[in-house]
C-alpha positions in Angstrom: 97.1 14.9 106.0 98.3 18.0 104.2 98.9 17.7 100.5 100.8 19.8 97.9 99.9 19.6 94.2 102.8 18.7 92.0 103.0 20.1 88.4 105.3 19.6 85.5 106.9 22.3 83.3 103.9 22.3 81.0 101.6 23.2 83.8 99.9 19.8 84.0 98.9 18.4 87.4 100.8 15.2 88.0 99.8 14.2 91.6 99.3 15.3 95.1 102.1 14.6 97.6 101.4 14.1 101.2 103.6 16.4 103.4 104.3 16.2 107.2 101.5 17.6 109.3 104.0 18.9 111.9 105.4 21.2 109.2 102.4 22.0 107.0 99.4 21.7 109.5 100.6 23.9 112.3 98.2 26.5 113.7 99.1 30.1 112.7 100.7 31.9 115.5 100.9 35.6 114.5 102.9 36.7 117.5 105.5 34.0 117.1 105.9 34.7 113.4 106.2 38.5 114.1 108.9 37.8 116.7 110.9 35.6 114.4 110.6 38.2 111.6 111.7 41.0 113.9 114.7 38.9 115.1 115.8 38.1 111.5 115.6 41.7 110.3 117.3 43.0 113.4 120.2 40.5 113.0 120.7 41.8 109.5 121.0 45.3 110.7 124.5 46.8 110.8 125.6 49.2 113.5 126.4 52.8 112.6 129.5 53.1 110.6 130.4 56.6 111.9 132.2 56.6 115.2 133.3 59.8 117.0 135.8 59.7 119.8 134.9 61.0 123.2 137.3 63.2 125.3 138.6 60.1 127.0 139.4 58.3 123.7 141.4 61.1 122.2 145.2 60.3 122.4 147.1 62.8 124.4 145.6 66.2 125.4 146.6 66.1 129.0 148.8 69.1 128.8 147.5 72.6 129.1 147.4 74.3 125.7 148.9 77.5 127.2 149.7 78.9 130.6 147.0 79.7 133.1 147.4 83.5 133.2 148.8 86.3 131.2 147.6 85.4 127.7 144.2 87.2 127.7 142.4 83.9 126.8 140.1 81.9 128.9 141.9 79.3 131.0 142.0 75.8 129.5 142.8 72.6 131.2 143.5 70.2 128.3 143.5 70.0 124.5 141.2 67.0 124.3 138.1 69.0 125.5 135.2 69.0 123.0 135.5 72.8 122.3 139.2 72.4 121.3 140.3 71.7 117.8 141.2 68.0 117.6 139.4 67.3 120.9 136.8 64.8 121.7 133.2 65.0 120.4 130.2 65.4 122.7 127.1 63.4 121.8 128.7 62.3 118.5 127.7 59.1 116.5 128.8 55.8 118.1 129.0 52.4 116.4 128.9 50.4 119.6 125.2 49.5 119.6 124.3 45.9 118.9 120.9 45.1 117.4 121.2 41.3 117.6 118.2 39.5 119.1 118.1 35.9 120.3 115.3 33.4 119.9 115.2 29.7 120.8 115.8 27.3 117.9 112.5 25.5 118.6 110.5 28.7 118.5 112.2 29.8 115.3 111.3 26.5 113.6 107.8 26.6 115.0 107.4 30.1 113.5 108.7 28.8 110.1 106.3 25.9 110.2 103.4 28.2 111.2 104.1 30.5 108.2 104.4 27.5 105.8 101.1 26.1 107.1 99.4 29.4 106.6 100.7 29.6 103.0 99.4 26.1 102.3 96.0 26.9 103.7 95.8 29.9 101.4 96.8 27.7 98.4 100.1 29.6 98.0 102.4 26.6 97.9 102.8 24.3 94.9 105.4 21.8 93.7 107.3 21.2 90.5 108.5 17.7 89.7 111.7 18.9 88.1 113.2 21.6 85.8 114.8 20.3 82.6 117.1 23.0 81.3 120.5 22.3 79.7 121.3 26.0 79.1 120.8 29.2 80.9 117.8 30.9 79.3 115.7 33.4 81.3 113.0 33.4 78.6 112.6 29.6 78.7 112.4 29.6 82.5 109.9 32.5 82.5 107.7 30.5 80.0 107.8 27.5 82.3 106.7 29.7 85.3 103.9 31.2 83.2 102.2 27.8 82.9 102.0 27.4 86.7 99.4 28.9 89.0 101.7 31.3 90.7 101.2 34.7 92.2 103.2 37.9 91.4 106.1 37.1 93.7 107.6 33.7 93.7 110.0 32.0 96.0 111.6 28.9 94.4 112.9 26.3 97.0 115.6 24.0 95.7 116.9 20.8 97.2 120.5 21.4 96.0 122.5 23.9 94.0 121.3 24.3 90.5 123.3 26.9 88.5 121.1 26.6 85.4 117.9 27.3 87.3 119.4 30.0 89.5 121.1 31.9 86.7 118.0 31.5 84.5 115.7 33.0 87.2 117.9 35.7 88.8 117.0 38.4 86.1 113.3 37.9 86.6 111.7 40.5 88.8 109.8 39.3 91.9 111.5 35.8 91.6 114.0 34.4 94.1 115.6 31.0 94.4 116.8 29.6 97.7 118.2 26.3 99.0 115.7 24.5 101.2 118.1 24.6 104.2 118.1 28.4 104.0 114.3 28.7 104.0 113.5 31.6 106.4 110.6 33.6 107.8 111.4 36.9 106.0 111.3 35.4 102.5 108.0 33.6 103.3 106.5 36.9 104.3 107.9 38.7 101.3 106.9 36.3 98.5 103.3 35.5 97.8 103.8 32.0 96.3 106.3 29.3 97.3 107.3 26.9 94.5 109.0 23.7 95.9 110.9 21.4 93.6 109.6 18.0 94.5 112.9 16.7 95.9 113.1 19.8 98.2 110.0 18.7 100.1 111.7 15.4 101.0 114.9 17.1 101.9 113.1 19.7 104.0 111.6 16.9 106.1 115.1 15.3 106.7 116.6 18.7 107.6 113.9 20.1 109.9 112.5 17.0 111.5 115.6 14.8 111.8 117.8 17.5 113.4 117.8 18.0 117.1 
């Protein structure tokens, strides 16, 4: 059975909590994790903002700009041709491309569990019993983090919204807080250590194992 060590704010070990094997003891599947990461990053991507109209999209332009003969100019068929001022654009930027990628929900969750399991095997997941803070103090929160065996980059997983903790931590470089239901593959790959509040572990089990 997989276990996560729980600490208090003073950096003291309190206990080892057993965690579900089907979340934290999943074999690492590099290809599946890469696919999930690529999908998430692709779905964040916005299409090109610039959009040039083609000849067919320019309003009007069906009338000849001048008569066929007698002007000394080359004959022209319409004002919406690309070489005409105000005409359409050839090979211009288009914002019609969609970068969205699909991936079955079961595969996305399996990739998430695979990444979490790998983190645990590498001793990069720990727990915190609770955070006692009545006021928003970045220095106080940084002191609490300094007592814990954490890496340079820390992802803090919360069971529910905690404005005191979130606002105390958001000015710390390389630290991010996130609700457990928003846990995702990109953050797991970006941050070296994952710090779960103890209640978040239980809530994670209810969210990811109880849902169909």
